[in-house]
C-alpha positions, 0 to 999 in steps of 0.5 A: 662301301668297304675298305678293301678294294678290288684291283680292278677299281685301279687297274691293278692287274696280277702281282704274280706276273714278272715285274721289275725290281721294286722302286723302293724299299720300307725297311725296319729292324724287328725289335724282337728278333733284330731281323731286318725286314722290308716291304717293296713299292713295286711298279704295280704298287706305283700303277695302282697309286696312279689309278687312285691319282686318276680318281682324286683328280676328278674330284675337287675336294681333293685339290684343296690341301696338299697331303700324302696319300698311300695304297697297300697291296694286300692278300686275304687268307684265301689268297685273293688280292685287294687294295687298301687306301689311306690319307695322312692326318685329316681329309677336309677336316675329317679323320674317317671317310667311307672307302678309306682305311680308318685312323688308329684306334684311340682318337675317341678317347681323347675326342673332347680334349682334342676338340677343346685343344683345337679350339684354343689352338684356333683362337691362338691362331686368330691372335697371331694373325692379328698381332702379325697384321697390326695396323701400326706395322704398315704404318710404321713401315710407310712413315719409316719409308717417308722419313727415309726418303726426306733424310736422303733428300736432306743428306743429298742437298747438305752434301752439295751445300758442303761441296760448295762451302769447301769450294768457297773456303779455298776461294777465301783463303786465296782472295781475302785477308784479315777481318773480311776472311775471318767474317766469310769463314764464320758465315760458312761455319754457321751454315754447316751448323744450320745443316746440322741442326736441320738433321737433328730436327728431322731425327727428332721429328722421325723418332717422335713419330716412329717411337710409339709405333715401335713400342706398339710393335715390340709389344706385339711381338713379345705377345707373339713369342708368348703365344707361340709358346702357348701354342707349342705347349698345347700341341705337345700336350695333345700329342702326348695325350694321343700317343698315350692311347694310340695303340698299334698292332703288327703282323706278329699280333703284338699291340703297343702303345705308340709312346712305348715304341719311343720313350724319348718322345715322338714328333707330332703327327706320328701315327697319322701317316698313311703307311702306319695307318695301312699297315696297322689295319692290314694286321688287325684284319689278318691281311698279308701286305705285298707292296706299298706306295705313298704319294703326294696330292694337291698343292706342292709343300716344300719339297712335296709335289703332287703326283710324286712318290716318297718313301717313309718320312725319317722322323715320324714313320721310319722309327716305327717302321720295324715294329709295324713290319714284324711278323712278316717273312723277311724278304730279300732286302734291297741289294747294293754294292758293298765290294768296298766299304765306305771310309768312316772318318768319324762315327758315334751314336748320333753322328757319322762323317764319311768320305763319299767317292765320286760317281756315287749318289748321297741318297737313293733316287726314285727308281731301281737303277738309282738305289746304290748310294752312300746312304743305302750302303751305310744302312747295309754296312752299319746294321746297328744304326736303326736310323740314318739320314743324310743332313746335306747332299753332294752331287754324284760327281763330287767327292769328299766329306759327307755328314749323316745323323744317326738319330731324329734329334741329331738330324734336326740339330744338324739341319738347323746348323746348315740352314742357319749357315753355321757350318763352314765348308771348303771345297777344291776343284780344277777349272777348264781355263784360267781365271783373271782374279786370284781371290774374290767373291761370286754373288749370283742368285740361282733358280731351277727352271722347271723346263730345264731340269736338272740345271740351275740358271742365274735369274736376278728376279726369281733366283735365291741369293747364292754366294761363294768365296774363291781364291786360286791356289795354282794358277795356270791353265787349268787352275786349282781353285779353293771354293768356300760357299756361304749358301748351300744352293744345288749346283752352286759352285758348278754354276759359279764357276762356269757362268760368264758372271762368275768365273767363266771357267767350268769345273774340269769333267762337268758335263752339265755345265761345262763342254759337252765334248770332253773326251780326255782321260783325266775328265772322267770325273768331276774334279770337285772334292769336299776337302774340309767341314766345321760343325758343332756336335749335335749333342755334346755341343763340341766344335768338330773339324774334319778334313779329306785330301784331295784325290786329284 
């Protein structure tokens, strides 16, 4: 079976027929000329990919693990059309399969080192599993619960006994005198001392039983940390060896070792994704790429869902996309509206903070009608930045402070700050009706019901913890409220405002969680604005604070 497939195998049709605008653009800046290059994901490419999905669905071997797949529509030197297909990484443990684009050359040179390292990694994995499932952990948890229950019973009993002693003291004080009163009170003191001794005995017993288990668990945790350090070092060592021998070729005929494309270091797995494999192979076979589409297939993982299309991954593929596309003619890049440049509040080599207007997406959507966004406008507005990625999201209707990273390292650092709740954010909103409390905390778990997208719902069983602090700035029929979210769930502020167990007052202009028939002129926008944000600079570690006046 050859690697170049005919369109009829996937129902591809003819690319020369009129088609809608591209759904997505793979973009990159040529490292030699500085020209911005782009390769589209067209409706036809998606149709071809869906044909591949139908084939994958018939074979059980493709259902075992979730991974990215890709197809590349190409034209041969004689003008014939064909399709290349690729998978990311290994497929069922194999790097080379008939009918699929082979991996980027160089892997064979480190095959022995790779096999040895993978065996070491498997041994480390087995050791980690053994340490993580140490019998002492379950035994410690079981005994700790038993002692916690015993302690609760004992403290409840002692609390009742103390209440009775307090009652008796009052009675003795009122009815007894002299030596008789002193003797009666001494008995109560003795009972209190006996209760204290009973609690101390239980603590000593508990500590004697649990401490050896806790020592064993602490030693295991220390081993786990050391094994993880070894695993990380082995993985980086193997990846460095692979990057040194991997060589990518572009459409200008230039071949370059993978590590030379990013001397500061490449993430693990760079070059193993579907898109680089497809483009490298097409370049080495003198095939001209026309359209590219990548999709996830198999069990979901994180934000990846089977059958959904995705663009170039920001850390592994985007940094090398400019090199891979070099040599291709520069097609018209995706058009976005730049009638009014976005206001940039802060800008340096690694960090940008902009004032997002209402009505604009944070990042491009999946269809051609949803390409206009803060990210796509900035990519056109700031051509000197080869890498730009949003660190968080603001709803389309929400305005205010929006943070982007200009390097993969900065994106990782800032994302970690957001994930670990080290970033402080403040919002202002106008609500549609009065609220009873002037300040407080809303604690309602949020869950996205697949049957009711895009809405979030409060669900005490399946929801994720969601915490919002609020204070009323201006009371009245339509109060102005400050929100300080302590978690970052989708639509968190909007649900916490609207839900009956929250403020029971939807944000003005919220057509999703508020009234559906609002027609007043002032409700044409969502009255929610990100007014302040505090974070730590990703490279200098200097605390930064930004503010944006509320426009309503």
